[in-house]
N, C-alpha and C positions, 0 to 999 in steps of 0.2 A: 685697694687697689685691683682685683678682680672686676667688679665691675666697671671701673675706669678704663681695663683694658678690653671691655666686650662694648662698649662704648663708639659709636659712630663717630670717626672726628670729622670736624668741622674747618671752616674756614680759620679760626683762631687757633684752632690744635697747630695748624701748619705752620702759621703767624710764630707762633712761639717756636715751634724746634727750629724754625727758620732765624729767629730772631728779627724781624721785620715786622710792621703794621699788617693789620687787617686790609686795609686799603690795598697795599702792597701785593700782597696776596691777591686781592679780588683783580687788579690789573694785571697779574701774571696771566690770567684767563679771559679778561674782557677787552684791557687795552695796551695790550705784549707792545707796542710801541712806547707806551709810557717807562719800559725798564731796558737795562741792558740784558743782551742776550745770554750772559754769563750769569747774572742776576735770575732771570728768568726759570733757565735751565734750571739750576739750583731750587728753584720754588717747589719745582714741577717734580721734580726727582724727590725731593722730601715728600709730596705728596703723595708720588704712588708707593713709596716707602710704609706709610701711615695708611694707606690704601683708601687716601680721600680723592673720589672719582671728578671733582670738581663742582660749582656751585651748583644749585639746586633750581631746575630751570623753572619749574612752577614757581619757587619765590621768588626766582630773578624778575617774570612776569608781571607778577603783584605788587613787587616793590617799583617797575618800571611803568607799570603800566602797557607793556607793550610785550607780546609775546614773537616777534620776526617772525611770522607765519604768514602764508597766502593761502586763504581757502578759495578751494574750488569747487562751484556751485553745479551739477549736473543735472540733466531735465530725465534721467530715469535711474532706477537702479543701477547698481556696481557690474551686474552681470550682466545687463545689458549694455553699458557703457563698454565695456571692456570687448565686446562683440562687435563693436563698431569701429573697423580699422580705422576710418576718417579721425573720431573722436581721437583714437588711439595716439597717433600719430601728432593730433595737436597737443595732447597733453605731453607726450616725449618734449617734443621743442619748449613748452611752455617751464616744464620739471628741470630741463638742463639750464636756461636761463637762471630759476631762483637758485637750482642748486649750486650755481656758480659765486653765488653770492652769500651764503650762509643762512640762506632762510629756508625753512620746511614749508612741505604740500598739504594742507589739511583738506583731504576728499569728502564732499557731503553730498551721498547718492539722493537722487530725486525719488517721486512716488507720484499718486494719481493725481498731484495739482500741478506736475510739469516740473519739478525741481524740489529742492531739502524743505521739510517743515519749518514753519519759521521756528519753532521753539528748540531746531538742532542749530539755526544761524544765530539765534539770540544766545545760544551758550558757546559757540564754537570758538577757541581761544585763535582766533586771526586777527591781523592789523589792515588788513585788505582783503577786499573780496572778485573775484574772478567767474560773470557768469557765463556759462557756457549753452549758447542756443535756447533759452529761457520762453516761456510764451510769455506775453503781450502782459499781461496780468496777473504771473506768478505770484504766491504770497510770500514766498522767500525774499522779494523783491523790496518787502516794505518792512520785513525785517533788518534787513541792511540800512535800508534810509534811519529806524528807528535809531541802531546803534551810531547812526552818524561816521559810515566806515565810508573808505574810499572806492568805488565800485569800478571794474575795468568789463566791459563788455563784451563776448567774442561772437558775432554773429549777430545776436538781438537778443533782447527787444532795444529800441531806439529811447533812452532816457536821456534827461536834462543832468547836467555835474556830473556825467562818467566818462572816461574813456572808451572808447570803441574801436576794434580793430574788426574789418569783415570784408566781402570779396564783392566782385561784380556779377552777382547772380543773374540776376535781369540781363545782361551782355551775355554771360554764357548763352544761359538757353536761348537766347535769339541766336546765338552763333550755330547751334546745335540744330535749330528748327529751318534756318535758312541754310544749310548744309544737308538736311532731307528734301527742301523743297528743290535744290538744285538738280538732285538727284532724281525728280520727275516723283516725287511721293504726292498725292493727293488726299490720302484718306489714314488718316492720325487717331491715335488714342494716348492720352499721360496719365503717368502714374506718379501720383505726387503722395505727402505724409504731412501728418500733424500731431504730434502729442495731444491730445485732446484729454482734459478731464474724465470726460462722460466716457471715455477708451472708446467711441465710434467709430466705424469706417464704412467708407462705400461709395455708392455716385454720388459726385458732385453735380447740383444742379449750376444753370448757368448765374441762377439769381445769387448763390451762396459762395461762389469761387473767391468774390473779394472780403469774405469773411472770415478764411482762413486765420487761425489766431497765431502765427508765424509768419513774422516778414519776410525770413527766409523764402519759406515755402511760396508765400505770395508773389516775392519776384521772381521766382523761378518759373510758376505755371504762370505769371502775366507773361515772360519774355516768350514764353511758349507759345500763347494763344494768340497776345499782339501781334507777333510777327507771322502767325497763319493767317492771323484776319488782312494783316495788310495784302499777303498775299493772294486773296480771295476768297480762304477758307472760313466758313462762316464758326464762330464758339459753338453753336447751336452743335452743328455735325462734329465736333471734336468731342467724344465719350471722355471724362474725367472721375478716375478712382484716387480715395483719398484714402490712404494706409492708415492704422494709427502710430505707424514709428516708422523709421529705415531700417527695416530688417528683410531680408530675403527672404522669407516664407510669406512674411506680408505681401512682397512684392509678387512673388508667385501666386497665390491667390487672386491682385488683383488684376493680373495679367491676364490671369484666365478669364476673368468675366470681362475683360477689354478684347480679347481673341475670340469670343463666340461672338460680339455683336455684329448685324449684320447693316449694310455691310461690315466686311472683317478691316480694321487699320492692316495698313502696311507698313506703320512703323509708329513703334511706340517709344513715346519722349520722356523718360524717367528722372526724377528728380534726386536721385540719387544712384550712386554704383551698386549700393547693396540691393534696391527695388528693380535695377537693372539685371542684377545677377538672378534675381527672383524669375524676371519675366523671361530672361534664356533658357530656363527651367520650364518655365508655364507653354514655351513654345515647342520644346520637347515632348512636353507631356502630351502636346494635343497633335504629335508627329508634323509640325511645321519646321522648317528648315530657316536657320537665319543665317545671311543675308536673304535667301532667295524667296521664302515666302512671304518672310516680316524681318523689318531692319529695326536695330535696336540701339538707344544712346543713352547715356549715365551723365552722371555729374558728380565731380572728386578725383578720377584718376588714382585710386586706390592701388596699391601695389598688383594687386590680382588681377585689374582691368587687363594687364600685359599679357596674362596667361591663361585667362578665362577661353571656354569653347563657346565660338568663336571671341578671338582676342574684342576688348569692348571698345566700341568709337565712346568718347566721352568728353566732359569740361575738366579739364585740370585746375585744380584751385592749388595754391602752394600751401598745403597743409602745415608743415612744419615752420615754415615761415609764419608764420599764423598764429602759431603758438609761441614763437620766441619775440614776437611784436607784444602780443599779451603779457608775456613775462617783462620785456622792458618796461612797457606801461606800468605793470606793479609793483618794480621797482622806483619807479620814476616818484609813484604818489605815495608808496611808503618814505620815500626821504622828501615828503612835504610840496612837493610837485603840484600843479594845476594838470586837469585833464586839458589834453590839447586837444585839437579837431580832429575828428575819425581819422582813422587810417582806412584806406580802402586799397585792397590790394588787387592787381590783373589777373585774368584768368586766360585760357588759351583752349581752344578745340582740338583735340586730338583724335586722327582719322585711322583707326583700326577697319578690321574687318569684319564687325556686326552689321555695317550699312552697306548698301551695293545700291546704283540702279534699278528703279522700277521698271518692272517689264511693259 
């Protein structure tokens, strides 16, 4: 009797105590609409009294071959991911959507390959994967395909048979470049980023600019350079620095290089707000005034952009909405739906005090 008392209660224990079948107790947890409210409450109350916490989620996933979880694949480690405010806002939008439908979220940090290790993806208890801005040939994507899991892509890469949500990157940077041209600027520098497996960063030659391994970076860089070229600014006369990530300290390093070129750029075009914040600091390091000596634009419009010194002119993308749309697509695929046409969200230029007419 003592050993029975110490034994962990099971579904059968609760069924025997209530006087119903095992399936009826299971329905109280998994299909409550199949029971009257009074019977379900009696089952749950008995379970609480016996110390039964509910069906084992691991056993249930093995039995149903379903975990009801959404895997979120990051391009970098967790510390780097959570220091990126744009990513955090997107993730919050996705999590709110997933949470509202009783699904969990499994975070998979990336490594030097620009995504999670394939072994992590292969073992992850998830029924749908969401890839956040992974490089074009990240090995993690092969692991998703090998498992036959449905896939939602946020931003990049472009893959067949996947759902995708993205923004108008090229249109946004083109608008920012046009804004600076309208202000009379003629000398420009560009600060872009790409999470390269080799970890390299530095100046980008004109020939190598189309080989940037991130679609988002290529489009944002293309929007800047194409617009400048149409206005008569030759691409060879626009120095470009590629940082190895979207990080303000990396932006500071790249901007210091750009701002010490001869002739010095009168405007810096940055591929993210984080890089732009680094550019603002680099200007201060060099005793340059923004925007009197150099104008700076960013991309994202994270909350800090409105309060930086000076407030940052930037391209606003709907970060929270992008996360929500990705969550909705994940739920659609979980329910057996087919990937729809890509969702492309609009952007807009927000003019603040970091840009001014060139003297």
